[in-house]
C-alpha positions as CSV (number, residue, x, y, z in Angstrom):
1,A,5.0,-7.1,13.4
2,T,1.7,-6.8,15.1
3,R,1.0,-3.4,13.6
4,L,1.8,-4.8,10.1
5,F,-0.4,-7.8,10.7
6,Y,-3.4,-5.6,11.7
7,S,-2.8,-3.2,8.8
8,I,-2.7,-5.8,6.1
9,R,-5.5,-7.9,7.6
10,S,-7.8,-4.9,7.7
11,R,-6.9,-4.0,4.1
12,V,-7.8,-7.5,2.9
13,K,-11.0,-7.6,4.8
14,Y,-11.9,-4.1,3.6
15,G,-11.3,-5.2,0.0
16,F,-13.6,-8.3,0.3
17,K,-16.3,-6.2,1.9
18,H,-16.3,-3.1,-0.4
19,F,-14.7,-4.1,-3.7
20,G,-16.0,-6.3,-6.4
21,K,-15.0,-10.0,-6.2
22,L,-12.3,-9.6,-8.9
23,S,-10.8,-6.5,-7.4
24,A,-10.7,-8.1,-3.9
25,I,-9.0,-11.2,-5.3
26,L,-6.4,-9.1,-7.1
27,L,-5.8,-7.2,-3.9
28,F,-5.5,-10.5,-2.0
29,V,-3.0,-11.9,-4.5
30,A,-0.8,-8.8,-4.5
31,T,-0.8,-8.6,-0.7
32,Y,0.4,-12.2,-0.4
33,T,2.8,-12.4,-3.3
34,I,4.2,-9.1,-4.4
35,E,4.1,-7.0,-1.2
36,P,6.1,-9.2,1.1
37,F,9.0,-9.3,-1.3
38,A,8.9,-5.6,-1.9
39,R,8.9,-4.9,1.9
40,L,11.8,-7.4,2.5
41,T,13.8,-5.8,-0.4
42,L,13.5,-2.4,1.2
43,A,14.4,-3.8,4.6
44,L,17.5,-5.4,3.1
45,L,18.4,-2.2,1.3
46,H,18.2,-0.4,4.7
47,R,20.3,-3.2,6.1
48,S,17.8,-3.6,8.9
49,R,17.5,-7.2,10.2
50,K,15.0,-6.0,12.8
51,E,12.7,-4.7,10.1
52,A,13.0,-7.8,8.0
53,K,12.3,-10.0,11.0
54,E,9.2,-8.0,11.8
55,I,7.9,-8.2,8.2
56,I,8.3,-12.0,8.3
57,E,6.6,-12.2,11.7
58,G,3.8,-10.0,10.5
59,Y,3.1,-12.1,7.4
60,V,3.3,-15.4,9.4
61,M,0.7,-14.0,11.8
62,L,-1.4,-13.0,8.8
63,I,-1.2,-16.5,7.2
64,K,-2.1,-18.2,10.5
65,D,-5.0,-15.8,11.0
66,M,-6.4,-16.3,7.5
67,T,-5.9,-20.1,7.8
68,K,-7.8,-20.1,11.1
69,R,-10.6,-18.1,9.4
70,K,-10.5,-20.4,6.4
71,M,-9.8,-17.6,4.0
72,L,-6.7,-19.4,2.7
């Protein structure tokens, strides 16, 4: 969960720093809407509750961090 959190957070921060505003916003939206469901679908297909739990924990950590930084 922690590794996923840092990976996604760094991708979003990189996008806002190096891409244009529209591209960064699209990356942000995809990261928060499409990607979690795709990751959870794969975890369920693998029948891995542990993987699904870590995905949820990672995204919860990310939401808390972004809220704290007032990015959400």
